[in-house]
C-alpha positions in Angstrom: 0.0 -0.2 0.2 1.8 3.4 -1.3 2.2 5.8 2.1 -0.3 8.8 2.0 0.6 12.2 2.7 -0.7 15.7 3.0 -0.7 17.7 -0.3 0.2 20.2 1.9 1.6 20.8 5.4 -0.4 22.8 7.9 -4.2 21.2 6.9 -3.9 17.8 8.1 -2.1 15.1 9.5 -2.2 11.6 8.0 -1.0 8.8 10.5 1.3 6.2 9.3 -1.2 3.3 11.2 -3.9 3.1 8.5 -6.0 1.6 11.3 -5.8 5.6 12.9 -8.1 8.1 11.3 -6.9 11.7 9.8 -7.3 14.9 11.5 -7.7 18.3 10.0 -5.3 20.9 12.1 -7.3 23.9 13.2 -6.7 26.5 16.1 -8.4 27.2 19.4 -8.9 30.7 20.8 -8.8 30.3 24.7 -9.9 33.7 24.9 -12.9 33.3 22.6 -13.6 29.7 23.4 -13.5 28.7 19.6 -12.2 26.5 17.3 -11.3 27.7 14.0 -10.2 25.7 10.6 -8.0 26.5 8.9 -5.3 27.0 11.2 -5.1 30.9 12.3 -2.2 32.8 13.8 -4.5 35.3 15.8 -8.2 34.5 17.1 -10.7 36.3 14.4 -12.6 37.5 17.4 -10.3 38.6 20.2 -7.0 38.9 17.9 -5.6 36.9 21.0 -3.0 34.0 20.5 -4.2 30.6 19.4 -3.3 26.9 20.2 -2.7 24.4 17.3 -5.4 21.7 17.9 -6.3 18.0 15.7 -9.8 18.6 15.0 -12.6 15.3 15.4 -12.4 13.1 12.4 -16.2 12.4 12.5 -19.0 14.8 11.7 -22.5 15.6 10.5 -23.4 16.5 7.4 -24.9 19.8 7.3 -25.6 20.7 3.4 -24.5 19.1 0.3 -24.3 19.6 -3.5 -23.3 17.9 -7.1 -21.0 19.6 -9.4 -20.8 18.2 -12.8 -17.9 19.5 -13.8 -14.4 18.1 -13.2 -12.9 18.3 -10.0 -9.9 20.6 -9.7 -7.0 19.0 -10.8 -8.6 16.9 -13.2 -9.7 16.7 -17.1 -12.0 14.5 -17.0 -15.4 14.1 -15.2 -15.8 11.7 -12.4 -17.7 8.6 -12.7 -20.9 9.6 -12.4 -20.6 13.0 -14.3 -19.3 14.8 -11.2 -18.6 14.7 -7.4 -19.9 15.6 -4.3 -19.1 18.5 -2.4 -20.5 19.5 1.2 -20.5 21.4 4.4 -19.4 19.2 7.6 -20.1 20.3 11.2 -17.4 18.8 13.4 -18.1 18.3 17.2 -16.1 21.4 18.2 -18.6 23.8 16.5 -16.6 24.1 13.5 -18.0 23.9 9.7 -15.8 22.4 7.0 -16.7 22.3 3.3 -14.9 19.5 1.2 -15.3 16.9 -1.9 -17.6 14.3 -0.7 -16.7 10.3 -1.2 -19.8 8.5 -3.1 -22.2 9.5 -5.7 -25.6 11.5 -6.4 -28.2 9.5 -3.9 -25.6 8.7 -1.4 -25.8 11.4 1.0 -28.5 12.9 3.3 -28.1 15.8 5.8 -28.0 14.8 8.9 -26.1 12.1 8.0 -22.7 11.2 10.5 -19.3 11.6 8.0 -16.0 10.6 8.6 -12.9 12.1 7.1 -10.2 10.4 4.8 -7.5 11.4 2.7 -8.2 12.5 -0.8 -5.4 11.1 -3.3 -4.6 13.9 -5.6 -1.3 12.8 -7.1 1.3 10.2 -7.0 4.9 11.6 -6.5 7.9 9.9 -8.0 8.4 7.5 -5.5 5.2 6.0 -5.2 3.8 8.5 -2.2 0.5 9.4 -2.6 -0.3 13.2 -2.5 -3.5 13.5 -0.2 -6.2 16.8 0.0 -9.1 15.7 2.2 -12.8 14.5 1.6 -15.7 13.2 4.0 -17.6 9.9 3.5 -20.4 8.4 4.9 -19.5 6.8 8.1 -19.8 3.1 8.4 -21.7 1.0 10.7 -19.7 0.7 13.6 -17.6 4.1 13.2 -17.9 6.6 15.9 -20.6 9.4 15.3 -20.2 12.9 15.9 -21.0 14.0 19.3 
């Protein structure tokens, strides 16, 4: 199995152990008691310093749409004529917009979702460079709290 790494540093962590879920990297503002994604240097509410945190890999689908054009970085339409994009609410109160794994009809507002790496390209040594996506949580996967 090829090694998966983030396409760009600072947005997510992909563990070497495939049993451990990836995590989006965000910020927490103690002054505002609020979380943010992507990471911030200062709290946008109070302008006070923030702490780097790993956000939950599980959430709830808030909204979704289907985009009938090639995904960024591709020239061909995905199987099914496009791809899903949605907004997922994390338990920390952060709403993340991302590509959705699956096909039209696979998603319902309110369903539990799980973060997954989204392979974008393979580099010269076979390492998969990844962005992120959310997929419907399988039975038995931890649900959002």
